[in-house]
Phi, psi and omega in degrees: 000133178285123183255012181304155187284161171234122006284159182292128180292159178297323175214127177226122179235116175277147177237164182290136177105180184223163164252136181221140178210165181257138178083177179288127184295133174277160183234131178221176178145199183299134183292345174300337182252023185302318181297313180295319182294317180294319181296313183288328174300320177293322176299317178301315181296318181290318182295319193256328176065024181252185179283154178291146175246195181282166179286094185266345185245127180241124181257130184233141173275133180224166173300160182310132180277347182205140178279158175101182187295333182268006184299328182292339180263358179286148179208162174232122181246126181232125177244117177246183177291340185262335183175189185233129176235146181226130182236141175196165180265348185213163180300326179298318179294319177299316181295317178300316179296321178293329177288324173297316176299321180303323178296317177295324179294317178300323181279334190255002183262122179206135177053044176068016179233132178257128178231121180230137176295148174293136185196167170228130177237131169239123194215154178193158183275152174283319183237147178281341181247110180230096196243165171222127178257134175238123176272116179250009183269321179289313170227143188270137176242139187287157174304325180298318179292320181297322175298315178301317180295315179301320180297317182286322176300320181293333175300332182259014179065022171290133187236007176227127172249108180269115189253102181277100194264344186219148175192189180298335187262355179175147177240122189249002186253120178286131178235106189306322183286346182226072187296335182292343175302326176267314184301322179250317189285348180261002181262129176226134178298136179281102184284343179277332181216094184294348179278349178276126181291157176296140176227152174284129179234109182203171178256131177286160176305322180295319178294320179297313180299320180295319180291321177297318178294318179300315178294316182299323177298334178262014179056044174243128177271130179263119180250112181279151173233130164243120188280124185217151351271359174264184184054044187235026180298330177295322176295314184292325176298325180280321183225081186298338180292350179277354180260170183287327185264344184082002175086198005286154179237161173215156175301148178274141170245017176247168172266156173137190178245129189242146188289336184280121182225177177298141181283115182289347179264004185249110182293345180294338178296331181286330173295313180299313184288333172299318177293322178297313182292326175298318179295316178298320180296323180289321189268336187239110181284347181302149180288347187253145167226132181267128182252014176069240179096005183269152167051058182253103176291149179251010186298322178292320179297327182301328187244353182288125180302319180295319181289323177297321178295320178297320178304314180296318180299324183272349182075028180271154177260333188235141178299330180302330182292344179295330178296318177300319178296317178296318180301316178299317179297313181298315182297319179294322178299324179284317179296328174298335178261014176064036175244151177263120181279144169242154175210152173296162194295344176300337183292350176285343190272152174055043179240018187301322186279333185251324189074164180252149177300145183300330185289337188296126178263138182260131173254114188270115185240332184281005184146192178273347189300320180299319178291322178296313180297313183297317180292330176292339178270003181083021185255143179287148185221154168239131184261127176214056188293132180293334180260015184232031174089007186254354181260112190261005169274352176284160179297150176289328174202170189277096178205139178294342178277349186269130179288150178155174185280109174058221182259005184283146188234135164232103178281160173304321178300317179297317179298319182294324182284351180306134174220115181299336177263117184267160180300335183285343186281140172282173176299323178294320178293317181302326180292342180268356180276113179288327182152213183209178178202158172262142183242129173244105174274145192247030173303322182258311185290099183270352183233151184296327178297319177296319178299317178301316182298323179285330183279321189242134013264015182295327175294331175297316179295316179295322179301318178291323179296329184267337184262311194284151176303142184303321185289346180263357180294125185206107185295327178298318177295318179300315181293332176288327180276338188296318181303316178294324181291323179293331173294324175298315180294328173300318179297333179267009175064043177256124175284133187227152168286138180225032178267200180301142182269339181207000000 
């Protein structure tokens, strides 16, 4: 069985012989990496549960191993008969290298003895944005599960956790100036068991800070999303005056796209969102904030007197153009707070009269077309096409017994073939592609075990698609390494899909 790591390193050379030691390997080295060394030493103890052994792993600071933006994540791992050495110029590189080593340790530790083949790995990422999105608004996931997920994502060199915090079915972010967002907007009727009373489900500021810190220690950036101006029934249920009709509104317990959205003619929405953005700025140190922008119906704007008046003031002909105006306002509010806005690819539409701020990053989900268009305009993009292997709420394969959203399929093979740079892109466009991510929407997966099953091993395939050099992508090699890797995930108590891969 091939025990090589996932994602596949840029260069891996096996040598004759093995390294062998007794007990859990200790880690020592330059104190600049003290945090990473202590964290991974604790992971080894938790993963293996055996007695401590000698300090077999030595971490060293060296000059940059690679030029460019991904240089901080580059590392060199060497296993000889005498010991293990790891070199990098920054903590991110040391941590990535220790996670690759962790995979060999998980596969090679048995009966208190660690056995690893002698090897040399020189590695670095292809893309700087390698993400996973978790929707916690349709169904709520506990901080304990998110920590577990972050730990496993970091094993695969995933470095962005996109946290979808709000939608029609729930608002999970506390905003002190608008308490009803939690008091009303975080309650959703339990449709699976009507005898269970409604409860508030949200993350406290302390929990958010702890999760951001937990992710940061693993060199994962947490990017929050508040979906605007559509998918806002939770906001309207809490503050009905923010809608076009004045309500009454209620949180949705159905799936779909709903006509009630924020009223584009009501300036009070900007007071509310200013408080929301202030809260995000306080709690999330990442440079990015996602403002959604997807699936926004304009039917309420078409007939709302306030929105019709706004159309006249702006000189617009179509209510649809109000979304572009709102996007520009939201983006400016974030740039004023020194944040970089992201939006789903719909934000490119109906912006002819205003244009979009240069800083706005496009996340392409309806296919690759949004990313192709945005990059042709000189705009940075993240690729997450729903028809290109990145939507992990879809079924793993076509079977009525398989859980997933409708009849749509994302096979492990589809995830592996994902490439954020499409054949249509020029070299200039390709340079604007930050990377890609897998998205797990939670309309159906109400439990963390179900979420794990939908994520893995498709996230393993996406991790390789986003990290490994394009010329090394080989699905046959991936399938040879996957069985050993799934045993590692078993050791980490991850529920996984194990059906057909293609």
